[in-house]
C-alpha positions, -999 to +999 in steps of 0.1 A: -290+514+303-325+525+308-324+525+345-356+544+349-375+512+339-397+497+366-397+461+378-433+449+376-448+416+388-462+394+361-499+401+355-495+438+364-487+468+342-496+475+306-480+447+285-497+461+254-482+496+258-455+493+232-440+527+241-431+518+277-405+493+289-419+463+306-397+445+331-407+416+353-391+388+373-400+351+372-425+342+399-409+321+427-432+291+420-421+290+383-385+286+392-392+252+406-402+240+371-376+223+349-388+245+320-402+279+329-436+287+314-436+314+287-461+336+307-439+334+338-405+339+321-387+371+332-387+401+308-360+427+303-370+455+280-351+488+274-373+508+251-407+492+247-418+465+223-413+476+187-441+472+162-429+441+143-450+415+126-440+383+108-454+396+075-432+427+076-402+412+092-369+410+073-334+402+085-306+419+066-270+404+066-242+427+055-210+444+064-178+425+057-194+398+036-191+389-001-228+382-006-251+405+015-287+395+014-320+398+032-344+370+044-381+372+052-400+353+079-415+327+056-382+319+041-366+315+076-394+291+086-387+271+055-351+269+065-361+258+099-381+229+086-348+216+071-323+227+098-344+231+130-323+230+162-339+228+197-322+235+230-331+240+266-313+272+276-309+291+309-314+328+302-302+352+330-302+389+330-267+403+337-281+424+365-299+395+382-293+398+420-281+435+418-302+444+449-280+420+470-249+442+465-237+467+491-238+495+483-265+488+457-254+499+422-278+519+400-300+499+377-331+478+379-333+465+415-336+428+405-338+402+432-327+367+423-355+359+398-344+376+366-337+341+352-355+312+336-349+281+315-369+276+283-370+253+253-359+274+222-361+263+186-348+279+154-321+280+128-284+282+135-271+316+126-241+301+109-264+287+082-272+323+071-236+334+076-224+307+052-247+320+026-234+356+031-198+344+029-181+364+057-148+380+047-116+366+063-109+400+079-141+400+100-137+398+138-172+401+151-209+400+141-230+430+153-267+420+159-293+447+157-328+448+173-358+467+160-361+486+193-345+520+199-345+549+223-325+575+241-295+564+263-270+588+278-287+616+259-282+599+225-307+582+203-296+546+197-308+512+185-302+481+206-271+464+193-247+439+207-217+421+191-203+385+194-169+372+185-170+354+152-164+320+169-194+325+192-217+339+165-209+309+142-213+282+169-239+257+158-259+264+190-262+302+184-298+304+171-322+326+153-351+315+175-387+315+163-402+293+190-402+291+228-416+261+247-432+249+215-450+281+208-442+310+185-423+337+203-444+362+223-439+399+216-423+405+250-398+377+243-386+391+210-412+380+183-409+373+154-372+363+158-346+367+185-310+357+189-303+329+215-267+326+226-265+297+252-241+302+281-239+340+279-258+366+298-291+375+282-280+409+269-264+388+241-298+374+232-309+403+210-347+405+207-367+417+177-337+409+155-336+427+122-299+430+113-265+412+114-233+427+100-198+415+100-172+440+112-134+441+110-128+462+141-142+457+176-177+471+180-180+500+205-218+507+206-235+519+238-246+484+249-212+469+242-187+495+255-206+518+279-234+497+294-233+460+302-196+462+310-179+453+343-166+485+360-145+481+391-147+504+421-119+525+408-140+533+377-120+513+352-139+494+326-129+457+325-147+446+294-183+436+285-203+410+304-201+377+286-202+342+302-227+334+328-211+328+362-219+296+382-249+301+404-277+283+424-311+291+438-331+276+466-367+271+454-380+252+485-386+258+513-398+293+507-385+322+529-401+324+564-415+289+561-422+273+595-409+237+598-411+213+628-379+202+645-372+165+641-391+164+608-373+159+575-374+188+551-364+185+515-344+215+504-346+219+466-332+243+440-316+249+406-280+254+396-263+264+364-232+278+348-221+294+315-208+282+281-223+247+285-200+239+314-219+214+336-225+218+374-206+190+391-216+197+427-241+216+449-235+218+487-260+228+514-254+242+549-276+253+578-269+281+602-289+287+634-289+324+644-301+315+679-270+296+690-245+311+666-224+280+660-243+253+640-223+244+609-205+278+609-171+287+597-151+282+565-159+250+547-172+232+578-208+219+577-213+218+539-231+187+528-235+174+492-269+176+476-282+151+451-281+163+415-307+156+388-295+151+352-301+183+332-321+182+301-293+195+280-258+211+281-273+246+286-302+237+309-301+241+347-295+213+371-321+204+397-308+194+431-322+183+465-310+178+501-327+161+530-324+182+562-337+174+597-334+203+621-330+192+657-334+225+676-359+253+673-348+287+661-343+309+631-322+292+605-305+302+573-302+276+547-273+281+523-264+265+489-234+268+467-227+253+433-194+243+417-190+237+380-166+215+360-141+243+357-138+244+395-156+277+398-176+280+430-201+306+442-184+331+465-198+339+500-206+375+490-216+392+457-186+404+438-192+442+437-190+462+405-203+496+396-232+484+374-241+454+395-235+426+370-226+390+374-240+387+410-236+351+421-231+348+458-240+317+478-278+313+478-297+316+511-332+314+525-344+319+561-368+295+578-382+291+613-380+258+632-407+253+658 
């Protein structure tokens, strides 16, 4: 992974410098929105934005298929007018939250804001795969981006594979639009892959190729980077499904609140593969007395959930909290999904810092 990339705030840095990676987290205020604005949506870029235009764009489908072909942008848009599919999708970088791990693994030092929820529109990939007639021996589809660079001393293009069943799912999209607008360059224009429920490394940007393969793909971003590696150094497979997670969007850190006054704690929660969040719980801990709501499962209270805008969107939640004593408080939130998976108290450590989903927390001062 291009770990030398810098994390920039939105509005800073040279977005138009196509030769340099641009990486930015979503601003805190934008996380409170049901749909994250395009200009605020986090960006992960490994090699810089490639010079691609709709006029010159072409997607080639090949490999283990009976009828390989290429399709241009205008033809894809014509297909979209007939087969358009629209979905609200949470997109989260696999390394989101890496800076919370101890010791901190190498890589971009993301906080908890390399995530957003956007409205994507495009054509199901399986419509093109049907036309290509995938061979029965195919196992995966390898998706190729137009971006390339040097990783581990080797020149490589950005490629990532999906199991056939995932690639051919009706919600796996060749996306052309984001929040009702044509894709922006930093978000993969003209066309990107959108794979709901999987970490965003699967959502290949600047998509130019798709090929069916009969053996498991072992490219750099499939078998070397974006893989879980335990402390003993043993690879445990590529990152895939998004883990259940929550964020506290209000109050903001270090906010001063008055004792005896009600505060509405708000946030977002999500999980992977279209599995809904069934519960969010909130707890308060006061550092000054050391015992308010502490210990095991004591003190957790259910938040009120808002209905999500779709199976892959995040769930808004809220909880009314009235502190009775002054002091420094830590507010905690944990989500549980329909599978029964719950956020752990601490970030599960791994050598690359992926899948970080500990209980969310924010500190406030009661006066």
